[in-house]
MILUM-91006 format. One record per residue (C-alpha): x, y, z. Coordinates in steps of 0.02 Angstrom, whole numbers, padded with zeros to 5 digits, always signed. Each point is the difference from the previous one (the first is absolute). Example, Ala and Ser with C-alpha at 12.3 -4.5 7.8 and 13.67 -1.06 7.14 Angstrom:
2
+00615-00225+00390/+00069+00172-00033/
END
This chain:
270
-00551+01362+07483/+00101-00150-00077/+00114-00039-00136/-00111+00007-00157/-00192-00041+00037/+00060-00177-00046/+00061-00007+00164/-00150+00073+00080/-00093-00144-00086/+00093-00116+00091/+00009+00090+00179/-00206+00002-00026/-00005-00184-00047/+00112-00029+00168/-00098+00128+00120/-00177-00074-00038/-00003-00156-00109/+00129-00137+00108/-00095-00141+00060/-00184+00076-00086/-00142-00077-00086/+00108+00082-00170/+00012+00148-00095/-00120+00056-00178/+00028+00100-00151/-00094+00036-00169/+00108-00066-00162/+00062+00042-00099/+00096+00083+00111/+00181+00031+00081/+00089-00165+00007/+00088+00065+00164/-00123-00034+00128/-00029-00192-00054/+00185-00030-00004/+00017+00091+00176/-00161-00127+00067/+00093-00165-00094/+00160+00061+00108/-00077+00004+00159/-00101-00145-00035/-00202+00092+00026/-00120-00039-00076/-00049+00117-00164/-00161+00028-00103/+00000+00071-00173/-00154+00084-00055/-00018-00008-00194/-00074+00160-00068/-00047-00081-00156/+00001+00016-00171/-00025+00188-00020/+00091+00050+00166/-00135+00070+00096/+00009+00002+00200/-00090-00166+00075/-00087+00102+00137/-00086-00174+00062/+00155-00114-00004/+00096+00122+00048/-00095+00046+00165/-00022-00174+00044/+00173-00036+00001/+00030+00128+00097/-00107-00044+00135/+00125-00143+00040/+00163+00065-00053/+00115+00091+00129/+00091+00127-00139/-00078+00020-00168/+00096+00106-00134/-00068+00109-00105/+00103+00095-00139/-00062+00152-00039/+00024+00052-00147/+00013-00183-00059/+00199-00081-00053/-00031-00047-00124/-00165+00055-00075/+00028+00175+00022/-00176+00007+00062/-00064+00120+00154/-00165-00117+00084/-00134+00111+00058/-00002+00079+00201/-00162-00097-00002/+00086-00169-00002/+00147+00048+00103/-00118+00083+00119/-00114-00169-00015/+00134-00117+00035/+00078+00102+00142/-00159-00008+00108/-00019-00185-00040/+00130-00064+00102/+00083+00037+00176/+00174-00066-00080/+00135+00112-00053/-00028+00080-00192/+00149+00068-00085/-00002+00116-00143/+00152+00006-00104/+00011+00151-00064/+00159-00001-00107/-00076+00106-00140/-00110+00125+00119/+00098+00155-00087/-00067-00046-00154/-00180-00041+00036/-00011+00155+00120/-00025-00107+00167/+00048+00054+00155/-00104-00114+00133/+00040+00084+00157/-00170+00044+00062/-00033-00203-00029/+00120-00060+00116/-00101+00148+00127/-00191-00117-00055/+00080-00176+00003/+00114-00060+00141/+00036-00156-00099/+00073+00105-00135/+00182-00016-00064/+00035+00117-00159/+00190-00030-00060/+00099+00143-00082/+00160-00010-00090/+00138+00114-00083/+00038-00129-00144/-00131+00062-00128/-00064+00168-00031/+00164+00069+00105/+00115-00093-00125/+00110-00055+00167/-00015-00187-00025/+00179+00004+00056/-00021+00058+00173/-00114-00156+00057/-00120+00126+00113/-00176-00049+00020/-00108+00046+00140/-00191-00032+00083/-00148+00112+00057/-00093-00099+00120/-00077+00015+00189/+00118+00028+00147/-00027-00187+00069/+00034-00075-00181/+00156+00122-00037/+00053-00078+00202/-00024-00185-00085/+00123+00043-00156/+00129+00085+00092/+00012-00147+00124/+00042-00118-00147/+00115+00121-00100/+00184-00033+00002/+00122+00146+00064/+00076+00101-00147/-00125-00038-00109/+00053+00141-00110/+00141+00114-00008/+00015+00179+00070/+00054+00030-00181/-00156-00068-00079/-00105+00079+00141/+00043+00167-00042/-00018-00035-00163/-00178-00056+00023/-00047+00160+00118/+00070+00115-00130/-00090-00072-00167/-00148-00001+00123/+00008+00188+00041/+00042+00057-00154/-00131-00092-00110/+00016+00127-00163/+00095-00129-00104/-00101-00158+00054/-00159+00109-00039/+00068+00049-00199/+00045-00178-00014/-00166-00071+00034/-00076+00132-00117/+00127-00037-00154/-00038-00182+00032/-00194+00017+00000/+00025+00105-00171/+00104-00143-00082/-00111-00147+00084/-00154+00069-00099/+00099+00029-00177/+00077-00177+00021/-00196-00076+00024/-00050+00089-00172/+00164-00077-00082/-00033-00191+00071/-00180+00021-00039/+00042+00051-00182/+00111-00174+00010/-00137-00080+00048/+00039-00034+00177/-00119+00002+00132/+00034+00122+00133/-00054-00012+00193/-00026+00179+00068/+00144+00037+00086/+00004+00138+00175/+00202-00051-00011/+00165+00029-00100/-00018-00166-00098/-00140-00094-00106/-00069-00165-00024/-00027-00044-00155/-00054-00147-00081/+00085-00045-00136/-00063-00189-00051/+00094-00173+00003/+00157+00056-00052/+00020+00120+00146/+00143-00100+00067/+00103-00021-00141/-00017+00178-00050/+00061+00049+00186/+00175-00103-00044/+00013+00078-00165/-00011+00157+00074/+00130-00042+00121/+00132-00095-00102/-00004+00117-00180/-00037+00159+00074/+00051+00005+00166/-00175+00045+00083/-00062-00068+00146/-00185-00018+00027/-00106-00115+00138/-00070-00153-00068/-00090-00142+00082/+00031-00197+00053/-00080-00112-00128/-00160-00062+00034/-00068+00167+00125/-00131+00095-00018/+00112+00139-00066/+00111-00130-00124/-00074+00114-00156/+00045+00170+00082/+00171+00096-00003/-00001+00157+00151/+00099+00146-00071/+00076+00145+00112/+00019+00171-00049/+00168+00079-00005/+00032+00142-00132/-00082+00071-00141/+00129-00078-00110/+00029-00177+00061/-00213-00009-00003/+00014+00044-00185/+00148-00121-00033/-00100-00149+00083/-00168+00062-00093/+00102-00026-00167/+00087-00157+00059/-00184-00084+00042/-00051+00066-00184/+00139-00088-00079/+00003-00167+00095/-00202-00008-00032/
END
């Protein structure tokens, strides 16, 4: 258990990658993996998905053979895609290094992963209460892995990583999952509706297994994001100039009223 899955990412790096050959991920992906690698001076390899965002299985397996830790965000943040079980299994079997499945959005994709840990001793699964449970403020994440991996993580975890109050709230949420399940069900309905509306605006939408959509909106994506923030008070995720996702916006589901407000604002801006 740690202070959110972000701390679990740092602990995994400390436990398995310090003084190693390096770490690997498939990009675009969650930026913290590379940030932590840079912080500790660990070599890092980004294997690109390419323009169609497919899983680069051959290249990823080749890189994984030389990496101490391999990061997979499943479903992907920021893409929203859920890679196939076959590709994930193939990567796990291609390396003796640790493979981390960052399953922050697993509740939305219906993934559990516990039986995978039984089959793959080099697998660590990270979970969080910040997404589907809507408890980002309590900062609780946890890992699922073999006993030996868990002991290595525990050895580098600082004392008092989470508060007693956060612990109690987390236990309550995990044992009373009804609110989370309702939230996920409603998010699926609203995301499917958003897909229709955004396609009608001419956007190209990536199929999402999460509570957000990644949309190709064109060369003015960053300008649109700034206008939405300064003139409409709405924040959508834009991406760094010159990056593969420069012409994309990532929009997170909130509630029907806010979603409709964003849709209408986009219509006005276009």
